[in-house]
C-alpha positions in Angstrom: 42.7 -0.2 3.9 40.7 -3.3 4.8 39.9 -1.6 8.0 37.6 1.3 6.6 36.1 -1.2 4.1 34.8 -3.3 7.6 33.5 -0.8 8.4 31.7 0.6 5.8 30.2 -2.8 4.9 29.1 -2.9 8.5 27.6 0.5 8.8 25.1 -0.2 5.5 24.8 -3.5 7.1 23.8 -1.6 10.4 21.3 0.8 8.2 19.3 -1.4 5.7 18.8 -3.4 8.8 17.6 -0.1 10.6 15.7 0.6 7.6 13.7 -3.1 7.9 13.2 -2.9 11.7 11.6 0.8 11.2 9.5 -0.3 8.4 8.6 -2.8 11.1 7.6 -0.5 14.2 5.4 1.4 11.7 3.3 -1.3 10.9 3.0 -2.1 14.7 2.2 1.3 14.9 -0.6 1.7 12.5 -2.4 -2.1 13.7 -2.0 -1.1 17.3 -3.8 2.5 15.6 -5.9 0.9 13.9 -7.5 -1.8 17.4 -7.4 2.0 19.1 -9.8 3.1 17.1 -12.3 0.4 16.7 -12.2 -0.6 20.5 -13.5 3.2 20.9 -15.8 2.9 19.1 -17.5 -0.1 20.2 -17.1 1.6 23.3 -18.7 4.9 23.0 -22.4 6.2 21.1 -21.0 8.4 18.9 -18.8 7.1 16.2 -15.5 8.7 14.6 -15.5 7.3 11.3 -12.1 10.2 10.5 -9.3 10.2 12.3 -6.0 11.6 11.7 -3.2 10.7 13.6 1.1 11.0 12.8 -0.1 12.9 9.6 -2.4 9.4 8.7 -5.5 9.2 8.0 -7.5 6.2 9.4 -11.0 5.9 8.4 -13.4 3.4 10.1 -16.6 1.2 8.7 -18.5 -1.1 10.6 -21.0 -3.4 8.9 -22.9 -6.1 10.8 -20.5 -8.0 12.3 -17.1 -6.3 11.0 -15.4 -3.2 12.1 -12.6 -2.3 9.9 -10.5 0.2 9.4 -8.4 1.7 6.6 -5.3 2.8 6.6 -4.0 4.8 2.4 -3.8 0.8 0.7 -3.8 -0.9 4.2 -6.7 -2.6 5.7 -7.5 -4.5 9.0 -10.7 -5.9 9.9 -12.5 -8.3 12.7 -14.9 -10.4 11.6 -17.1 -12.3 14.3 
């Protein structure tokens, strides 16, 4: 009985930890694609303002000294 409890405790702890790691991976993945979109638009003559990557809508905006990519409610920007 005790070993079953310990096994369930370990399994639930691992499930929670893996869920948190997947959230972190998703955030890093968004950042990578946002920066990739910024770099692509900087080096290209034609600006891609909207793009869908892995079922996520990325929207690019460029102002005088600011690059900005919005993904749902997250905003990644570079100001110089």
